[in-house]
N, C-alpha and C positions, 0 to 999 in steps of 0.2 A: 501616427506621428512616431518620429524617432527622436530619442533624447541621448545625449552623451552618457557613457556608463558611469561617469562620476556623479552624475544626477539622477542614477536610476532609482535608487531608494526614495528620493524626494518625490520623483514623478509618481512611482508606485503608490505613495501616500496621497497624493492628490487625486489619482484614478480612484483609489478605494474610497475615497471620501465622495466623489462625484458619481460613482457607479458602484454602490456597495452589493449589488447583486453579481458582480463580477465582470472582469475585462480580460482580454487576451495579452499576451506578452510574448515576444520572440527575439532571441539574440540575433542581431545583424552584425554586418562587418563595420558599419558606422556607428552603432551603438546599440540600444535596446528600443525595439520597435512596440508600441502600445496601441491597442486598439479596443474600441467599445461598439456594441451595436446599440443604436439609439436613435431618437427622432430629432426634429429641428431644435426642440428645447435643450436636448443633451449636446448637439452640436454647438449650439450658443455658449453653454458652459465650458465647453472644451477650449473654445476660442478666447473666452475670458481668462481662463487659467494658463493657456499655453501660447497664446497670441498666434502669430503666423506658422508656428511649428506644427499646427494642427491641420490635416488634410482630410476632407470628407469625400468618400466614395460610395456611390449607390450600391447596394447589396442586391443580388438577385433573390427572387422568390424562393422559398425553401431552405433559407439559411438556418432556421430554427433546428432543422433535422439532419443538417450535414455532420454535425459532431458525431452522430451515431455510427458513421462510417468508419471512424477511428477506433471503436470498440468491437473487436472480433473475438469470437470464442476460442478458448485453447483446449487442448487435449492432452492430459498426462496420463497414460495407462488408462484405467476405467474412468477416470475422472474427467468431466466436461465442465467447463467453468466459462460462463458467458453472460451476457446482459439479457434483461428479460424479453426484449423483442426478437431473439434469436431462439431457433428451435433446438433444444438439446438433441444429440444423437439417441437414437432409441435404445442402444445397448449400454447407455452411460450412466454413471452415477452424477447426476446433475448438481452443480452449485451456481445457483443463479445470484448475480450481484448487480445492483443498479449502480453504474458509475457516476450518475448524477449526484450521489451523496456518499461514494465510497472513498477509501483512502488505500486503494490497491485493488486491482481487478483480476489478478491471476497472470497478467501478460507480461509482468517483468521476469527476467531470467531467474531472478533469486527465488522467487515464488515457486517457479517450476522446478528448481533444484531441491527446494525444501520438500515439495510433494513427491519427488522421485525417492528422496530418502525415506519418506513416510511409508511409501508402498512397499519398501522391503523390511520394514520393522515389524515384530510382532506386535499385536494389539494390547492395549492397556490404557492406564490413566494418561493424561497428557496436559501440559501447560503451555500455552501460547503467550510468550511475553512481548508486548508491543504489538497487539493483535490488529490494530488498524481496523478495516473493514470486517475482519473476521474470515476472511477467505481461507486461510490455513486451518483455523480452529474448526470451521464449518466442514471442510474438506475431511479433516481428521474424524470428525463424527461420522461423517458419511461412509468412511472407510471402515467404521467399526471401534475406533478409539473411544474410550469412556471410563470415568467420566472426563469431560473436556472443560478446562478452565482457561479463561482468557483475561489478560489484563492489559490495561493500557492507561498512560497518565492524562490523556486528552479525552474530556468527556464527550466530544463530538464523535470521536472513534468508538467509544463504549456505547454511544446511541446507535451508530451505524451497524455496528458488530451485532448488538442485541436485535435490531430490526431484520437484519439480513439472517440470523439464525432462525428467527420465527418464520420468515419467509420461506426458508428452505426446510422447514419441519423438523429442526434438530435441537437438542436440548445443549446448552452451553452456558456454563456459569461465568458471566461477564462481570469483570470488576474494574472500577476506576481506582488505580493505584500507581505509585511510584515504585517500580520493580527494585531499584537501587536503594530504597529506603524502608520499604513496608514488607512484612512477612509474606512469603509466597507459599501457595498450596503445595503439599508434597505429592509429587506424581512420579510414574515410572520413566516418562520422557518429557523433556523439556524442549521447547521450540523457541528459537530467537532469531528472527529475521530483521534485524535492526542495524546497528553500526558496529565497525570494529571495536571502538572504544568500548560500547555498551556490553558487547559479548564478553570481552575481557573482564570487565567489572561484575558480571553476573555470576561467574564461576563459584565464588565462595558463598553466594547467596541461594545456590541451587542444591536441593536435596535428590535430585533425579539420578539414574544411575546411567542415563544417556542424554545427549543433548545434540539437537539438530541446529546448526548456527549458520547463519548466512547475513547477507548485507554488506559484503566486503568484496574486494576486487581479487581476481585469481593470483594476483601478484603479492598479496597479503597473507600473512598466516597468524591468526590470533593463538596466543598462547593462554590458554584458560586453566586457571588454578584448579588442581584437582581432576583434571580430565585429560585423556590423551587422544590423539587423532586415530580414528578407526579407518575412515573412507572419506575420499574428497571427490566432489562432482563439480564440473565446471562447464560454463556455457556463456559464449559472447563476451568472455574476459571477466566473468562474475564467477564466484565460488561459493559452494556450501558444504560444511563439514560435518561429518557424523563423529562424535566424541563420546567416550566412554569413561566412566568414573574410574579412577586409578585405585 
């Protein structure tokens, strides 16, 4: 069904109540399109909630597995990052992430840009701020960084990162913490693939000698207190900066 954009938040709330296990949404020219895979009972609930705006379509067999086709492995230097149903390259350092529970799988340009910076750095202790699923922290550990710390304010992300680290056989100290309020571990390198505002706010709170920062567009240039720009990498309109302490 399609709802006007002005009703999008209300419609999302209704869909979340009807289908807490999940639903799909897609921005369209006429509004927001919402869809749920359900049975006759779920179809009835949709009609009760949305009336004639709900349209049912029979889904062909195999829909449960089609989402897997959207998650492809990526390769950054020696690193292979992909889902568990794909076979890693035999010559690669594999980082296996289950996208069914992850908050980042390596496919976004900012992740690849951060990894490209890490590949060029000397190894040492590392802090991943806003670790999400732990892709970057796990990749750092696979590359020889250590000890590796990872923090995120979202308990679900901490759980995902902890599980992914164990599945990949690496040791990472994962903590649930607000990086803008709580004390952070002292490391040689800090990594923050977050937002432009968060990168700017992190500067005074970091003790690291270098910072790999991303999560912003190539047209944006974060001024981070206490750091100077050393190198910028760009891909598909996104950027990642290597910064050094002044």
